[in-house]
C-alpha positions in Angstrom: -109.5 -55.8 -37.8 -107.7 -57.7 -35.0 -106.8 -61.3 -35.5 -105.5 -63.9 -33.0 -102.7 -65.8 -34.8 -99.3 -67.3 -34.4 -96.0 -65.4 -34.6 -92.8 -67.3 -35.0 -90.0 -67.1 -32.5 -87.0 -69.3 -31.8 -84.0 -70.0 -33.9 -83.4 -71.6 -37.2 -84.8 -75.2 -37.4 -86.1 -74.9 -33.9 -89.4 -73.0 -34.1 -91.6 -71.9 -31.3 -94.7 -69.7 -31.6 -96.5 -67.0 -29.7 -100.2 -66.7 -29.8 -100.9 -63.0 -30.1 -103.6 -60.5 -30.8 -102.4 -58.5 -33.8 -103.7 -56.2 -36.5 -104.5 -58.2 -39.6 -102.3 -56.0 -41.9 -99.2 -56.5 -39.8 -96.4 -58.8 -40.9 -96.2 -62.3 -39.5 -93.6 -61.3 -36.9 -94.7 -57.7 -36.6 -95.6 -55.7 -33.6 -98.5 -57.3 -31.7 -101.1 -55.9 -29.3 -101.0 -58.6 -26.6 -99.5 -62.0 -26.0 -102.1 -64.6 -25.3 -100.1 -67.8 -25.1 -97.4 -69.9 -26.7 -96.9 -73.1 -28.7 -93.6 -75.0 -28.8 -93.8 -78.0 -31.2 -90.0 -78.7 -30.8 -90.5 -80.4 -27.4 -91.9 -83.9 -27.1 -94.8 -83.7 -26.3 -95.4 -80.3 -27.8 -96.0 -77.5 -25.2 -99.1 -75.4 -25.5 -100.4 -72.7 -23.1 -103.1 -70.1 -23.7 -105.1 -67.7 -21.6 -108.6 -68.6 -22.6 -110.1 -65.6 -20.7 -108.1 -63.2 -22.7 -108.9 -65.0 -26.0 -112.6 -64.9 -25.1 -112.4 -61.2 -24.3 -110.7 -60.4 -27.7 -113.3 -62.5 -29.5 -116.2 -60.6 -27.8 -114.5 -57.4 -29.0 -114.6 -58.6 -32.6 -111.2 -60.4 -33.1 -111.1 -63.3 -35.5 -109.2 -66.4 -34.5 -107.0 -68.0 -37.2 -107.5 -71.6 -38.3 -104.3 -72.9 -36.7 -105.0 -71.2 -33.4 -108.6 -72.5 -33.4 -107.3 -76.0 -34.0 -104.7 -75.6 -31.2 -107.5 -74.6 -28.8 -109.7 -77.5 -30.0 -106.8 -79.9 -29.6 -106.9 -81.1 -33.3 -103.8 -79.3 -34.6 -101.1 -81.5 -36.2 -97.7 -79.9 -36.6 -95.8 -81.2 -39.6 -92.2 -80.4 -39.7 -91.0 -79.0 -43.1 -88.8 -81.4 -45.0 -87.5 -80.0 -48.3 -87.0 -83.5 -49.9 -90.7 -84.3 -49.5 -91.5 -81.7 -52.2 -89.5 -83.7 -54.8 -91.2 -87.0 -53.7 -94.6 -85.5 -54.1 -93.7 -84.2 -57.5 -92.5 -87.6 -58.6 -95.7 -89.3 -57.3 -97.9 -86.8 -59.1 -96.0 -87.4 -62.4 -96.5 -91.1 -62.0 -100.2 -90.6 -61.5 -100.4 -88.5 -64.6 -98.5 -91.1 -66.6 -100.9 -93.9 -65.3 -103.9 -91.8 -66.3 -102.5 -91.3 -69.8 -101.9 -95.0 -70.2 -105.5 -95.8 -69.1 -106.8 -93.2 -71.5 -104.9 -94.7 -74.4 -106.0 -98.2 -73.6 -109.7 -97.5 -73.4 -111.4 -97.4 -76.8 -113.5 -94.4 -77.6 -116.9 -95.4 -78.8 -118.6 -92.9 -81.0 -122.3 -92.6 -80.4 -124.5 -92.9 -83.4 -126.9 -90.1 -83.9 -130.5 -91.1 -84.7 -132.9 -88.7 -86.1 -136.5 -88.9 -85.0 -139.0 -87.9 -87.7 -142.6 -87.7 -87.1 
């Protein structure tokens, strides 16, 4: 099965991507069938160019478009630069939320429901 997806190019900490038609079992940066466009998020504003005729031709032939490429085409894609320190901040926040939930659970009294038997 052929997919239309991004392959990474560029140097360390300065990514750019090619939009390619590629076999779905191929590695991320493996050998592609055809280049359909490019996306460069490093520039401000981000550069994006795609040959829509080629994409439509591949889709007619059964190629599946990845979620990120579909969002790029639709204009809704948000590139978020990876920041390793953010992972630690998210972990701390999730620990705080768990602690708050435990405190709330301890403070709320547990009311046991009385069982009533109905006899006829």
